[in-house]
N, C-alpha and C positions, 0 to 999 in steps of 0.2 A: 794197537799203539798209535795208527793214525788219528784215530777220534781222540785220544787221549791229547796228543799235540794239537791237534785242531782245537779242542777244548781248551786248552792253555792259552793260545792263541786269542780266543775271543775273551776270555776272562780277563785278559792283559788289557784289553779296551773296557772292562768295567769300570776303572776309575780312572779313565783318559782325562788328560788336560783337556782343556774347552779347544785348544787348537788342533789336536789330533782328530776331531770329530770328520774334517773333511778329507782324512786320510782314506776313509772307506767311503763317505757319502756324495763325495762330489760325482763318482761314477752312477750311484743309483740316483740322485737328485739333482742332476745338472740344471733344470731349470731353477729351481728355488735357491740354489748356489748362484747362479747367474745374476739373478734379479737381486738377492741380499747383497751382491757388492757394487751394486749401484746405489744402495741405500745409503742414507744418512748414518743409520746405526752403524754400518758398517765400519763408517770413519770416525766413530765416536772418539776415540783416544786421540787422534791426530788431529781433530776439531780442537778438544778441550787444551791440549799441548800449546795449538796456537792463539789460546785467548791468554790477554795478560792478566785477567783475572782468576784465572785457574787456581785452584788449590786441591790439596790433598783428599780434601772432603767429597770433591766434586767426582772421584772415581767411583763412588759407589752406584753411579747412573752411568759411567764411561768407562769402564774397564772390568772385564772378566776376570782377570787374574787377580785384580783387587778384591774383588768378592769372593774370591777362593782365600785368600790368603790377606785381610786388612791387616794384620800386626807387621807385617814385612814389605808389602808392595807400598810406594809412594809414587807423586806423580814424577819423579827423577828417573826410577826404575819402572815403571810400568810398560808393559810389551803389547798387551793384547787389549784391543778396544772392545767392543759388544761382540759375542760369538754366540754359535748355537745354544748353548747352556745360558744364556742371559733368558729366553723363554722355554727352554726345552730342558727337561730332566736328564741327568747322564744316565748311562743304563744301569739297569739293576746289578747287584752284586753277581747275581746267577744270570749270566746272559742268557736271555732267550732267544735262540736263532731260530727260524726266520722271524718270529713273533718279538720284534725289537720292541722295547720302551721307547716311546716316542711322544709321551705324554708332556703335556704344558705342566710349568711349574705353579702356574694359579689358574682358576678358571678365566675363561677368555675377557670376562667383565673386567676382572681386576687386574689383569696381566701387565698392562701399561702404566697403570694409576700409579705406583710408585715413584716414578721417574718424570711423567708429565705431570707434575703439579709444582706449585709453587710452593708447598712445604711449609716452612716457618717463614718466610718472607712477610715483612710488614711494612707499612709505609716508611719512605726514607731508604729504604733497599730497591733494589731493581729484581723484581721475580725471573726466577731463571726458565720456569715454563707456566703455563697456566689453562693447559688443556682441559684437566681434569674440572677445574673450578669454573670456566666459562661453560663446558658442557653441561653441567649439572646446575648451573645458575648460582653459584656461591662465591663468596671470598672479597668480594667489593668492599668499601667502605661506606658507610652510610647510603647502602642499596640494599633493597630488601631481597631476601632470594627469592629466584624465580627458575626453577627448573625449566628447561624447554621439552618439547614434545618429542626430540631425540632421544633424551635421556630416559625417556618414560616409556617409550615403546620398543628401545633397542635392549632387546636381552642381553647381547653380547659385548654392549658398548662399544669401543672404538673398534674392534675387529669387524664390525658389521661393513663399515665401508673400506676399512684400511687394509682388508688383505682380499675382497671380492675383485675377480675378474672372470672374465666370460668363460676362458677355456683354461682350467688349470694346467693342461699339458703344453701349453704355449709359453713362451717367455712373453714378458709384458713389461712396458713402460710405466704401468700403472697396475696397481693391486698385486695380488701375491706377497713375496718376498720384498718387493720395493717399499711397500707400505705406504705408498702414494694412491690417496683415496682415488677409488674409482668412480666417477659421476655417474656412469651406467647404472651403479645400484640405486642412486636414487630414483630411477624411474620406477622402482617398485612401488613407491607411495605417490612420486609426485608427477607421474605419467610422462607425456612427451615436452614436459615446459619444466624439467627439471635444470636443465643448464642454464635456462633464463632464470630461474629462481635463484640460482646461485649466483649469475651475474648480477640481478637486482639486488641480492644482499651485500655482495662485494661492492656494491656500488655506494649503497647507504652508509656503509663503515667507513670508506673511503672518504666520502663528503663530510663526515662529521670530522675524522681525523685531521681532514684538511682545515677544518674550523678550530678545531682544541690545539692544534700544533703551535701555531704563532701566539696565542694564549698564556702557554706554558712557556714559551721564549720571553715572552714581555712581562709576566709577573714580577713584582718587585722583590715580594719577601718569601724569597725561595727555602726560608728556614720553617715557615710558619706551617700548622698543621694542616690549615685548608690546601696549601701549594701541593704537600708531601700526599695527602689523602688522593688529591684530582691525579697527580701524575701515576700514581700506585693504579688507579683504576683504568687510566690510559694504558699504562703498561700492561695490564692483564690482557686486555684486547688486543693489543700489540703482538705480544710474544705468543698469545695463542696461537696467532697464524694461519687461522681459518678465515679470517674476513666476514665475519657474519654467520657462517654456514651452520657453526655448531648451536649456536644458541643467540639468533639475531636481536631477539626481544632485549636479552641480558645485556649484550654488547652494546648495543644502544642506549640502554639506561646507562649503563656506565660511563660511557662518553658523555650523554646529553648532562647527566649530573655534574662531571667535572665541567664542561662548558660552562653551566650555570652557576658553580663556585667561584670559577676563574673569571667571570666576568662580574661578580661581586653578588650575586643573586643568593649565595649561601646552599644553592642546590634544592631541587625539590624536595619536600617532608618525607619521611620514609612511609609506606604504605604496606601494613599486613599483608602480605600474600597467602592467598590461599593453600593450605598445605595438604588438601585431599590427594593432589596428584603424586605427592612423594610416596604414599602407599599404594594407590591403586594405579600401578603401572600397565595394566592390563590393557587400558583404554586404546582404542587405534584413532589414528588423525581425524577418520569419519566421525566415528563418535564424539569426540573434542570439537570439530567444525559445527558439529549439529548443535551441540550446546553452545557454542558462542554466536551463533545465529538465534539463537531462541529468545523468547521473550522474558524468559527467567531471567536470562543472562544479563538481560539490559533491563533489569527491573529498578535499580536505582536510576538508571538516565530517564526512564520512562516518570519515575517519581519527581525527579527533581524538574520536569520539564509541565509537570501538572501546576496549574493555579490553585490546586485545593490542597496540595501536600501540607503534611504536619508532620511534627517530630516522630509521634507516635505510629506514623504510617512505617 
């Protein structure tokens, strides 16, 4: 009889509402819960409701109860922000104890993508997020796609850096369920100068933003396509919030293009990018570096410097 009652109690959690997860899991995973509560994700609904631009459609990324019942939940009556079920599946109908189902809703590389993207935003609008676009080097206006090395060599995408922490058993201010990137992970590829490379990238982007912001403010025709396109590209970089770390080359290109347009230069002409790296994602940073320093990679530059160069070369 005891087993039957125990089974009923367990099965009652099989389809538990998102907010009930912590009824059981606070005692089992206090570190994850403690970290989660400090994250921006945990405050997602609070943040949304404080925004003057908030609409019901924003709830798809900001509210777990909306995702559970989109027909009846609105901005006015939503009560839950993001909870465990934002990323984790609920328990199977047949509750397996102690083999609890804690699988992710999607593969790691895809898990963050639905919300951390500009989606259908276009010039003239303010994109709400641009992490996916910047990381993968796409989404800008009149700027060629340029996938960065991070998007090529990181099989798990965002979570490669945004869940890493040195000791999973200790609560941390970065990594884990805080989702704040842990720069210590960068040392896997960048060695002891990881922090300096991050600082250098941040400074390059900050300097370009310092240059472009006054140009946006001073531009006379703010209804023109040139202005809207330039502003959109700038917003992609700003809203991504990574300061050039995700894809420095692409972020710089977006800002430099905007500066050129706003200064009246029309922007640099689009250049067709090599598409090889879109598929050949197994390349390591070492291989990419070797290629970039090779004579083959510099073949066009070498040719143009030659007094005997001809078109058929």
